[in-house]
C-alpha positions as CSV (number, residue, x, y, z in Angstrom):
1,G,16.4,-6.4,1.1
2,I,14.9,-8.1,4.1
3,A,11.5,-6.8,3.1
4,H,12.0,-8.2,-0.4
5,D,12.8,-11.7,0.9
6,F,10.1,-11.6,3.6
7,N,7.4,-10.5,1.1
8,N,8.4,-13.4,-1.3
9,L,7.9,-15.9,1.6
10,L,4.5,-14.3,2.5
11,T,3.4,-14.5,-1.1
12,V,4.2,-18.2,-1.2
13,I,2.4,-18.9,2.1
14,S,-0.7,-16.8,1.2
15,G,-0.9,-18.2,-2.4
16,N,-0.6,-21.8,-1.4
17,V,-3.2,-21.5,1.4
18,S,-5.5,-19.7,-1.0
19,L,-5.1,-22.6,-3.6
20,A,-5.8,-25.1,-0.8
21,I,-9.0,-23.2,0.3
22,M,-10.3,-23.4,-3.3
23,E,-10.2,-27.2,-3.0
24,L,-12.0,-27.3,0.3
25,Q,-15.7,-27.2,1.0
26,P,-16.9,-24.6,3.5
27,N,-17.9,-27.3,6.0
28,D,-14.4,-28.9,5.9
29,P,-12.7,-28.9,9.3
30,L,-9.6,-27.3,7.7
31,Y,-11.5,-24.5,6.1
32,E,-11.6,-22.2,9.1
33,S,-8.0,-23.0,10.0
34,M,-6.8,-22.0,6.5
35,F,-8.5,-18.6,6.8
36,E,-6.7,-18.1,10.1
37,V,-3.4,-18.6,8.3
38,I,-4.5,-16.0,5.7
39,K,-5.3,-13.5,8.5
40,A,-1.9,-14.1,10.0
41,V,-0.2,-13.5,6.7
42,D,-2.1,-10.2,6.3
43,S,-0.9,-9.1,9.7
44,A,2.7,-10.0,8.8
45,A,2.4,-8.1,5.5
46,N,1.1,-5.1,7.3
47,L,4.2,-5.0,9.6
48,T,6.4,-5.1,6.5
49,R,4.4,-2.2,4.9
50,Q,4.8,-0.2,8.0
51,L,8.5,-0.7,8.1
52,L,8.8,0.2,4.5
53,A,6.6,3.3,5.0
54,F,8.8,4.5,7.9
55,S,12.0,4.1,5.9
56,R,10.2,5.7,2.9
57,K,10.9,2.7,0.7
58,Q,7.3,1.6,0.2
59,V,6.2,2.0,-3.5
60,I,3.5,4.6,-3.6
61,D,1.0,5.4,-6.3
62,P,-0.2,8.9,-5.5
63,K,-3.6,10.1,-6.7
64,V,-5.3,13.5,-6.4
65,L,-7.8,13.2,-3.6
66,N,-10.2,15.2,-1.5
67,L,-9.6,14.2,2.1
68,N,-13.2,14.9,2.9
69,A,-14.1,11.9,0.7
70,V,-11.5,9.7,2.5
71,V,-12.9,10.6,5.9
72,E,-16.5,10.0,4.9
73,H,-15.6,6.7,3.3
74,L,-13.8,5.6,6.6
75,Q,-16.4,6.7,9.1
76,N,-18.4,3.4,9.3
77,M,-15.3,1.3,9.7
78,L,-13.9,3.7,12.3
79,R,-17.1,3.5,14.4
80,R,-16.8,-0.3,14.5
81,L,-13.1,0.1,15.3
82,L,-13.6,2.6,18.1
83,G,-16.6,0.9,19.8
84,E,-19.8,2.3,21.2
85,D,-18.2,4.3,24.1
86,I,-16.2,6.6,21.9
87,E,-18.1,9.3,20.0
88,L,-16.9,10.0,16.5
89,R,-17.2,13.5,15.1
90,A,-16.2,14.9,11.7
91,T,-15.8,18.7,11.0
92,L,-15.1,19.0,7.3
93,D,-14.3,22.1,5.3
94,E,-16.6,22.2,2.3
95,S,-14.1,24.3,0.3
96,L,-11.3,21.9,1.0
97,G,-8.5,21.8,-1.5
98,H,-7.0,18.6,-3.0
99,V,-3.8,16.7,-2.2
100,R,-1.7,14.2,-4.0
101,I,-1.3,11.0,-1.9
102,D,-1.5,7.3,-2.1
103,P,-5.1,6.3,-1.3
104,G,-4.1,3.2,0.6
105,Q,-1.6,5.1,2.7
106,V,-3.9,7.9,3.7
107,E,-6.4,5.4,4.9
108,Q,-3.7,3.6,6.8
109,I,-2.7,6.9,8.4
110,V,-6.2,7.6,9.6
111,V,-6.7,4.1,11.0
112,N,-3.4,4.0,12.8
113,L,-4.1,7.4,14.5
114,A,-7.7,6.2,15.4
115,V,-6.4,3.0,16.9
116,N,-3.9,5.0,19.1
117,A,-6.7,7.4,20.1
118,R,-9.0,4.5,21.1
119,D,-6.2,3.0,23.3
120,A,-5.8,6.4,25.0
121,M,-9.5,6.4,25.9
122,P,-10.1,3.1,27.7
123,D,-13.1,4.6,29.5
124,G,-14.6,6.2,26.4
125,G,-14.4,9.7,25.0
126,R,-14.5,11.6,21.8
127,L,-12.6,11.4,18.5
128,T,-12.8,14.3,16.1
129,L,-11.6,14.3,12.5
130,E,-11.2,17.8,11.0
131,T,-10.1,19.1,7.6
132,A,-9.2,22.6,6.6
133,N,-7.1,24.7,4.2
134,I,-3.9,26.1,5.8
135,T,-1.3,28.6,4.6
136,L,2.2,28.0,6.0
137,D,4.5,31.0,6.2
138,E,8.3,31.2,6.1
139,A,8.5,31.6,9.9
140,Y,6.6,28.3,10.5
141,C,8.7,26.5,7.9
142,R,12.0,27.7,9.4
143,K,10.9,26.5,12.8
144,N,9.7,23.1,11.5
145,G,12.5,22.2,9.2
146,N,12.1,20.3,5.9
147,I,8.9,21.9,4.6
148,Q,8.3,24.7,2.1
149,P,6.0,27.7,2.6
150,G,2.7,27.6,0.7
151,E,-0.8,26.3,0.6
152,Y,-1.6,23.1,2.5
153,V,-4.5,20.9,3.4
154,M,-4.8,19.9,7.1
155,L,-6.3,16.6,8.4
156,A,-6.5,16.7,12.2
157,V,-7.2,13.7,14.4
158,A,-8.0,14.8,18.0
159,D,-9.0,12.7,21.0
160,S,-10.0,13.4,24.5
161,G,-7.8,10.8,26.0
162,S,-4.9,10.5,28.5
163,G,-2.5,12.7,26.6
164,I,1.2,12.4,25.9
165,S,4.0,13.5,28.2
166,D,6.9,15.6,26.8
167,D,9.3,12.6,27.3
168,V,7.1,10.3,25.3
169,R,6.5,12.9,22.6
170,A,10.3,13.2,22.0
171,H,10.3,9.5,20.8
172,L,6.8,9.4,19.3
173,F,7.8,8.5,15.7
174,E,10.7,6.2,16.4
175,P,10.2,2.7,15.0
176,F,9.5,0.1,17.8
177,F,9.0,2.7,20.4
178,T,5.7,2.0,22.3
179,T,4.2,2.8,25.6
180,K,1.8,-0.2,25.3
181,E,2.3,-3.4,27.3
182,Q,4.1,-6.3,25.6
183,G,2.0,-7.9,23.0
184,K,-0.3,-4.9,22.6
185,G,1.6,-2.9,20.1
186,T,4.6,-3.0,17.7
187,G,5.7,0.6,17.9
188,L,5.3,0.9,14.1
189,G,2.0,2.6,13.7
190,L,3.2,6.2,14.2
191,A,6.5,5.4,12.5
192,M,4.4,4.4,9.4
193,V,2.4,7.7,9.7
194,Y,5.6,9.7,9.9
195,G,7.2,8.0,6.9
196,A,4.1,8.2,4.7
197,V,3.5,11.9,5.4
198,T,7.1,12.9,4.8
199,Q,7.3,10.8,1.7
200,H,4.4,12.9,0.3
201,K,6.3,16.1,1.3
202,G,4.0,16.8,4.2
203,T,4.6,17.4,8.0
204,I,3.0,16.4,11.3
205,D,2.3,18.6,14.3
206,V,1.4,17.0,17.6
207,Y,-0.4,18.9,20.4
208,S,-0.9,17.2,23.7
209,E,-1.5,17.8,27.4
210,V,-1.5,14.9,29.9
211,G,-5.0,14.2,31.0
212,H,-6.5,16.5,28.3
213,G,-6.1,14.6,25.0
214,T,-3.9,14.7,21.9
215,T,-4.3,16.2,18.4
216,F,-2.3,15.1,15.4
217,K,-2.3,17.6,12.6
218,I,-1.2,16.3,9.2
219,L,-0.3,18.9,6.6
220,L,-0.1,17.9,3.0
221,P,0.7,20.2,0.0
222,R,-2.4,21.5,-1.8
223,V,-2.6,20.8,-5.5
224,D,-4.7,22.7,-8.0
225,E,-5.9,19.6,-9.9
226,K,-9.2,17.7,-10.2
227,P,-9.5,14.5,-8.1
228,D,-8.6,11.3,-9.9
229,Q,-11.4,8.8,-10.6
230,L,-10.5,5.8,-8.5
231,R,-11.3,2.4,-10.1
232,V,-13.4,0.2,-7.9
233,V,-13.9,-3.2,-9.5
234,P,-15.9,-5.7,-7.5
235,S,-14.4,-9.1,-7.5
236,I,-16.8,-12.0,-7.3
237,Q,-14.6,-14.7,-8.7
238,L,-11.0,-15.0,-9.9
239,A,-10.6,-13.3,-13.3
240,R,-9.8,-15.7,-16.2
241,G,-8.2,-15.5,-19.6
242,T,-6.7,-17.4,-22.5
243,E,-3.8,-15.1,-23.4
244,T,-0.1,-16.0,-23.4
245,V,2.0,-14.7,-20.5
246,L,5.7,-14.5,-20.1
247,L,6.6,-14.8,-16.4
248,V,10.1,-13.9,-15.0
249,E,10.7,-14.4,-11.3
250,D,14.0,-15.3,-9.6
251,D,12.4,-16.8,-6.5
252,D,11.6,-20.5,-7.3
253,M,8.6,-20.8,-4.9
254,V,7.0,-17.5,-6.0
255,R,7.5,-18.5,-9.7
256,D,5.9,-21.9,-9.3
257,L,3.0,-20.5,-7.4
258,A,2.3,-17.8,-10.0
259,V,2.5,-20.4,-12.8
260,R,0.0,-22.7,-11.0
261,L,-2.4,-19.8,-10.6
262,L,-2.2,-18.4,-14.1
263,K,-2.5,-21.9,-15.7
264,R,-5.5,-22.6,-13.4
265,Q,-7.2,-19.4,-14.7
266,G,-6.7,-20.5,-18.3
267,Y,-3.5,-18.6,-19.4
268,K,-0.7,-20.1,-21.3
269,V,2.5,-19.5,-19.4
270,Y,6.2,-19.4,-20.3
271,A,8.2,-19.1,-17.0
272,F,11.9,-18.1,-16.5
273,S,14.1,-17.6,-13.5
274,N,16.0,-14.5,-14.9
275,G,15.9,-11.9,-17.6
276,G,18.7,-13.5,-19.6
277,E,16.8,-16.7,-20.0
278,A,13.7,-14.8,-21.1
279,L,15.6,-12.7,-23.7
280,M,17.1,-15.8,-25.2
281,A,13.9,-17.7,-25.3
282,I,11.6,-15.0,-26.8
283,S,12.9,-15.6,-30.3
284,E,11.9,-19.3,-30.0
285,I,8.3,-18.4,-29.1
286,S,6.5,-18.1,-32.4
287,E,3.0,-17.3,-31.0
288,Y,1.8,-13.8,-29.9
289,V,2.8,-13.0,-26.3
290,H,0.3,-10.7,-24.6
291,L,1.8,-9.9,-21.3
292,L,5.2,-9.9,-19.4
293,I,5.0,-10.3,-15.6
294,T,8.4,-9.6,-14.2
295,D,10.0,-9.1,-10.8
296,V,11.7,-5.8,-10.6
297,V,14.8,-6.6,-8.5
298,M,16.7,-9.6,-10.0
299,P,20.3,-10.5,-10.4
300,G,21.8,-9.6,-13.8
301,V,19.1,-8.0,-16.0
302,N,16.5,-6.1,-13.8
303,G,12.8,-6.0,-14.6
304,R,12.9,-2.6,-16.2
305,V,15.8,-3.4,-18.6
306,L,14.2,-6.7,-19.4
307,A,10.9,-5.1,-20.3
308,Q,12.6,-2.5,-22.5
309,N,14.6,-5.2,-24.4
310,L,11.6,-7.5,-24.9
311,R,9.4,-4.6,-26.1
312,A,12.0,-3.8,-28.7
313,L,11.3,-7.3,-30.1
314,R,7.6,-7.4,-29.3
315,P,6.3,-3.8,-29.3
316,T,2.8,-4.6,-28.3
317,L,3.9,-6.6,-25.2
318,K,2.2,-5.3,-22.0
319,V,4.1,-5.3,-18.8
320,L,3.1,-5.9,-15.1
321,Y,5.9,-5.4,-12.6
322,T,5.9,-7.1,-9.2
323,S,8.2,-6.8,-6.2
324,G,8.3,-6.5,-2.4
325,Y,10.8,-3.7,-2.7
326,T,11.9,-1.9,-5.9
327,G,14.7,0.4,-5.1
328,D,14.6,3.1,-7.9
329,V,14.1,0.8,-10.9
330,I,10.5,1.8,-11.7
331,V,10.1,4.6,-9.2
332,H,11.4,8.1,-8.5
333,H,12.0,8.7,-4.8
334,G,9.6,5.9,-4.0
335,V,6.8,7.2,-6.3
336,L,5.6,4.9,-9.0
337,E,6.3,6.3,-12.5
338,K,3.2,7.4,-14.4
339,G,1.8,4.6,-16.6
340,I,3.7,1.8,-14.9
341,E,1.6,-1.2,-13.9
342,F,2.6,-2.7,-10.6
343,I,1.5,-5.2,-8.0
344,S,3.3,-5.3,-4.7
345,K,4.2,-8.4,-2.8
346,P,2.9,-10.1,-0.9
347,Y,-0.1,-10.4,-3.2
348,S,-3.1,-12.7,-2.9
349,L,-4.2,-14.9,-5.8
350,E,-7.3,-12.7,-6.2
351,Q,-5.1,-9.6,-6.5
352,L,-2.8,-11.2,-9.1
353,A,-5.7,-12.5,-11.2
354,K,-7.4,-9.1,-11.1
355,R,-4.3,-7.1,-12.0
356,V,-3.4,-9.4,-14.8
357,R,-6.9,-9.0,-16.3
358,E,-6.8,-5.2,-15.8
359,V,-3.5,-4.8,-17.6
360,L,-4.5,-7.1,-20.5
361,D,-7.8,-5.2,-20.9
362,K,-6.2,-1.8,-21.1
363,P,-6.0,-0.1,-24.5
364,E,-2.5,-0.5,-26.1
365,S,-1.6,3.2,-25.7
366,Q,-2.2,3.1,-21.9
367,S,0.1,0.3,-21.0
368,L,3.9,1.0,-20.6
């Protein structure tokens, strides 16, 4: 609930600053200050994501991936992150199996582990990323608790740094536990890694020796499916349209912001503060309504029930759900239901404009 309210506030801050930036020239004295606000909002949003990931309440949209491709994609960014005095190596199994995991979360996992490794090597060192196929037997699973025997894919992140003592290792994945000095760490990075891995039915092994480095081994269930084709749509400018949109959002500030953006981009918008209002009003709207954008968690009629009722009246209506925290309304155990279109808060204006356009442009049969 706190995450839901906090993400609403971040959405409003980010959105209004973005609208202000659009009205400024790059040489305006306020231009750079506004971007600093956006960066701060992004940092705050990341903290919320990490908390939700630890508590396994973050909405995830798993895809079938090859972790080799993830590692290769991240290498340039990791080199910049690590600095010149840390050597980055990758040992990748060419016959690596596939896993089902949220692409954004697996990248966050690798980056969090790389940042911790960097901090453990202040005088330089070596970071190695390794992938391999692993079979877990019943003996291992009995010893390690909540994991099933079978075929897994391993992603190991190993450093040559200062290592971790047994006392520290006992608290490693606790939220807000950190060995870094005040202001240098939140204690949420490894908590996020733990939550994300376990939400995807995986496990983590940690091997460390003080003075001789640390290895984190992430094990994820192997799936016998082809990798999903991930959509990469370059965004040069905010997507526009002329369609009619029904917007239902119980937070006044978020609703006003979304209305301003959508109208600015050319859409006709009918906005309501709850599902009951929208249901009563739909019969009075004579024109074709293309899209419903609805918050998921609302008092009275939730977003899922609202969408079902509205589509009974307007069968071709497309739906885009939005929330900072959804409970189990459109997810099963935190996993987004297949075919559901969703944008998480806090979202930027660019993200909202892009997702609205993507959902509107989808063929009828692909939008639930």
